C-alpha positions as CSV (number, residue, x, y, z in Angstrom):
1,M,37.6,178.1,38.1
2,N,40.8,180.0,37.5
3,P,43.8,177.7,38.2
4,T,45.2,180.0,40.9
5,Q,41.9,180.5,42.6
6,T,40.8,178.3,45.5
7,D,37.2,177.1,46.2
8,T,36.9,177.2,50.0
9,S,33.1,177.1,50.3
10,S,33.0,173.6,51.7
11,F,35.8,173.9,54.3
12,S,35.8,175.2,57.8
13,P,37.7,178.5,58.4
14,S,39.2,177.2,61.6
15,I,43.0,177.3,61.6
16,R,44.8,174.0,61.1
17,P,48.5,173.6,60.6
18,L,49.9,172.6,57.2
19,F,51.0,169.3,58.6
20,T,47.3,168.3,58.8
21,R,46.3,169.9,55.5
22,L,48.9,168.6,53.0
23,R,48.5,165.4,51.1
24,F,51.1,163.6,49.1
25,V,49.7,161.8,46.0
26,L,51.8,159.2,44.0
27,V,50.4,158.2,40.6
28,E,51.0,154.7,39.3
29,T,54.2,154.2,41.2
30,S,56.3,151.3,39.9
31,R,58.6,150.4,42.7
32,A,57.6,149.6,46.2
33,G,61.0,150.9,47.5
34,N,60.1,154.4,46.2
35,I,56.8,154.3,48.1
36,G,58.7,153.5,51.3
37,S,61.3,156.2,50.6
38,V,58.5,158.8,50.1
39,A,56.9,157.7,53.4
40,R,60.2,158.3,55.1
41,A,60.7,161.7,53.4
42,M,57.3,162.7,54.6
43,K,57.6,161.6,58.2
44,T,61.0,163.3,58.7
45,M,59.3,166.6,57.9
46,G,56.1,165.8,59.9
47,F,53.6,164.8,57.2
48,T,51.5,161.7,57.2
49,D,48.8,161.8,54.5
50,L,49.9,159.6,51.7
51,V,47.6,158.5,48.8
52,L,48.5,156.2,46.0
53,V,46.7,156.1,42.6
54,A,46.7,152.7,41.1
55,P,50.2,151.6,42.2
56,K,51.9,149.1,39.9
57,C,53.5,147.2,42.8
58,A,51.2,144.8,44.6
59,D,51.1,144.6,48.4
60,F,53.6,147.4,48.8
61,M,52.8,147.7,52.5
62,H,54.5,144.3,53.1
63,D,57.1,144.5,50.4
64,P,60.6,144.1,52.0
65,E,62.1,146.9,49.9
66,A,59.3,149.3,50.8
67,V,59.5,148.4,54.5
68,A,63.3,148.8,54.5
69,F,63.3,152.1,52.7
70,A,60.5,153.5,54.9
71,S,62.8,152.8,57.9
72,G,61.0,154.3,60.9
73,A,58.1,155.6,58.8
74,G,56.3,152.3,58.7
75,D,53.2,153.9,60.1
76,V,52.9,156.3,57.1
77,L,53.4,153.4,54.8
78,T,50.8,151.2,56.5
79,N,48.2,154.0,56.7
80,A,48.7,155.0,53.0
81,R,45.4,154.8,51.1
82,V,45.1,153.3,47.6
83,V,42.5,154.7,45.2
84,A,41.6,154.0,41.6
85,D,42.0,157.5,40.0
86,I,43.2,161.0,40.5
87,G,39.7,162.2,41.3
88,A,39.5,160.0,44.3
89,A,43.0,161.0,45.4
90,L,42.1,164.7,45.4
91,D,38.8,164.2,47.2
92,G,38.6,166.7,50.1
93,C,41.4,168.9,48.6
94,N,40.7,172.4,47.2
95,F,44.2,173.0,45.8
96,A,46.4,170.6,43.8
97,A,50.0,171.0,42.6
98,A,51.6,168.7,40.0
99,V,55.3,168.1,40.3
100,S,57.1,167.8,37.0
101,A,60.6,168.5,35.6
102,R,58.9,168.8,32.1
103,L,57.1,172.0,31.3
104,R,54.0,171.7,29.2
105,E,52.6,173.8,26.4
106,F,49.2,174.0,28.1
107,S,50.4,174.2,31.7
108,P,48.9,175.8,34.8
109,P,51.1,178.5,36.4
110,V,54.6,177.3,37.2
111,W,55.7,177.7,40.8
112,T,58.8,176.8,42.7
113,P,58.6,174.4,45.7
114,R,59.1,177.4,48.1
115,A,56.3,179.5,46.4
116,F,53.9,176.6,46.8
117,A,54.9,176.0,50.4
118,E,54.6,179.6,51.4
119,H,51.2,179.8,49.7
120,A,49.9,176.7,51.4
121,G,51.3,177.6,54.7
122,A,49.8,181.0,54.8
123,A,46.3,179.9,53.8
124,P,44.7,178.0,56.7
125,E,41.6,177.2,54.6
126,L,43.7,175.4,52.0
127,H,43.6,171.6,51.9
128,A,46.4,171.0,49.4
129,A,47.7,168.0,47.5
130,I,51.1,167.5,45.9
131,V,50.9,165.1,43.0
132,F,53.9,163.1,41.8
133,G,54.0,160.9,38.6
134,N,55.4,157.6,37.7
135,E,59.2,157.1,37.9
136,R,59.6,156.5,34.2
137,V,57.0,158.6,32.4
138,G,56.0,161.2,35.0
139,L,52.5,162.7,35.1
140,P,50.2,162.6,32.1
141,N,49.0,165.9,30.7
142,D,45.4,165.4,31.7
143,I,46.4,165.2,35.4
144,V,48.8,168.2,35.1
145,E,46.1,170.3,33.5
146,R,43.5,169.6,36.2
147,C,46.0,170.9,38.9
148,N,46.0,174.5,40.1
149,V,49.8,174.9,39.6
150,L,52.8,173.0,38.3
151,I,55.8,172.8,40.6
152,N,59.1,172.7,38.9
153,I,62.2,172.1,41.1
154,P,65.0,174.5,40.0
155,A,67.7,171.9,39.8
156,N,71.0,172.0,37.8
157,P,69.9,172.6,34.2
158,D,72.7,170.3,33.0
159,Y,71.5,167.4,35.2
160,S,68.0,168.0,36.7
161,S,67.2,164.3,37.3
162,L,65.6,163.8,40.7
163,N,64.2,160.5,41.7
164,L,60.7,160.3,43.2
165,S,61.7,160.3,46.9
166,Q,64.2,163.2,46.4
167,A,61.5,165.3,44.8
168,A,59.1,164.5,47.7
169,Q,61.8,165.4,50.2
170,V,62.4,168.8,48.6
171,L,58.6,169.6,48.8
172,A,58.2,168.2,52.3
173,Y,61.2,170.2,53.5
174,E,59.9,173.5,52.0
175,A,56.4,172.8,53.4
176,R,57.9,172.2,56.9
177,M,60.0,175.4,56.8
178,A,56.9,177.4,55.7
179,S,55.0,175.9,58.6
180,V,57.6,176.7,61.3
181,D,58.5,180.1,59.8
182,G,62.1,178.9,59.1
183,A,62.8,178.4,62.8
184,V,65.3,175.7,63.8
185,N,64.6,173.6,66.8
186,T,67.6,173.9,69.1
187,R,66.0,172.5,72.2
188,G,68.4,170.2,74.1
189,V,71.3,171.1,71.8
190,G,74.3,172.2,73.8
191,F,74.4,174.3,77.0
192,Q,72.1,177.3,77.1
193,G,72.7,179.7,80.0
194,D,70.9,182.7,81.3
195,A,71.3,185.9,79.2
196,A,73.5,188.5,81.0
197,S,71.8,191.8,81.9
198,V,72.9,195.2,80.5
199,T,74.3,196.1,83.9
200,Q,76.3,192.9,84.1
201,I,77.7,193.4,80.6
202,D,78.6,197.1,81.3
203,G,80.4,196.0,84.4
204,M,82.3,193.4,82.4
205,Y,83.4,196.0,79.8
206,A,84.6,198.3,82.5
207,H,86.6,195.5,84.2
208,L,88.0,194.4,80.8
209,E,89.0,197.9,80.0
210,Q,91.0,198.2,83.3
211,A,92.8,195.0,82.4
212,L,93.7,196.1,78.9
213,V,95.1,199.4,80.3
214,A,97.1,197.5,82.9
215,I,98.9,195.4,80.3
216,G,99.5,198.4,77.9
217,F,97.2,197.1,75.2
218,L,94.9,200.1,75.6
219,N,96.1,203.6,76.0
220,A,93.7,205.2,78.5
221,D,94.6,208.7,77.2
222,N,94.1,207.8,73.5
223,P,91.7,204.8,73.4
224,K,90.5,205.4,69.9
225,K,87.8,202.9,69.0
226,L,89.2,199.7,70.6
227,M,86.5,199.4,73.3
228,P,83.5,200.2,70.9
229,R,84.9,197.5,68.5
230,I,85.2,195.0,71.4
231,K,81.6,195.8,72.5
232,R,80.4,195.3,68.9
233,M,82.2,192.0,68.7
234,F,80.6,190.6,71.8
235,A,77.2,192.1,71.0
236,R,77.0,189.9,67.9
237,G,76.9,186.7,69.9
238,G,74.7,187.7,72.8
239,L,76.5,187.2,76.1
240,E,75.3,184.8,78.8
241,L,75.9,185.4,82.5
242,E,78.4,182.5,82.6
243,E,80.4,184.1,79.8
244,V,80.4,187.5,81.4
245,N,81.8,185.9,84.6
246,I,84.5,184.1,82.6
247,L,85.6,187.4,81.0
248,R,85.6,189.2,84.3
249,G,87.7,186.3,85.8
250,I,90.2,186.8,83.0
251,A,90.3,190.6,83.7
252,R,90.7,189.9,87.4
253,A,93.6,187.6,86.8
254,I,95.3,190.1,84.5
255,L,94.9,192.9,87.1
256,K,96.3,190.6,89.8
257,D,99.4,189.8,87.8
258,E,100.0,193.5,87.0
259,S,99.5,194.7,90.5
260,P,102.7,196.2,92.2
261,R,104.8,193.6,94.0
């Protein structure tokens, strides 16, 4: 099979979000703390499927360092599966991406994290795995060569050293952004009022224009482009009804102060 092709014959075409289709695979990880850190990186972005190939740290699920570094992601750590080889780790996957800072002579196509995430997010039939190597020696060539693509994180060329959990965080973040179409969850953040209607905004502009004329800031006979510029300024933010009422209150106060005594 061509490295960039995907065998989907054994998978259901039903749409499933990337959060349920993406697996993180760690190969021969040496430190339990790194496993805990990867579990945390995954959970913060909404991913839970973690598989370990022959980890070098025994009983990592109960290792104090792993538990501490996992922080609130103990469930991801506890549910991690341990397998003997990469074949077992990729069982059920139809697309695999090796992560490496080192480019190889015989390498599959090289992608950025964003390119991988966009590809995986846009293909609901894809059951993908991201494969990370040992902290010291990385991934062996035979594992890289059996993957569909090689992901290279475009870091600072003068210092491109990312530790295991940092690399996992970059991939998990990009995968999440591809899954939510780049949207930022702002629910519950700050006050969000009702949007003002066009009629309410037009009334506010008329009221504000009267106030500006009253204080001599705007020449009614030669207005030039002041009001269009003010309208453009407010249009960029999107006015809420409460904000329109505040501006009309300011205009009302100005007109009151400028009225004949």
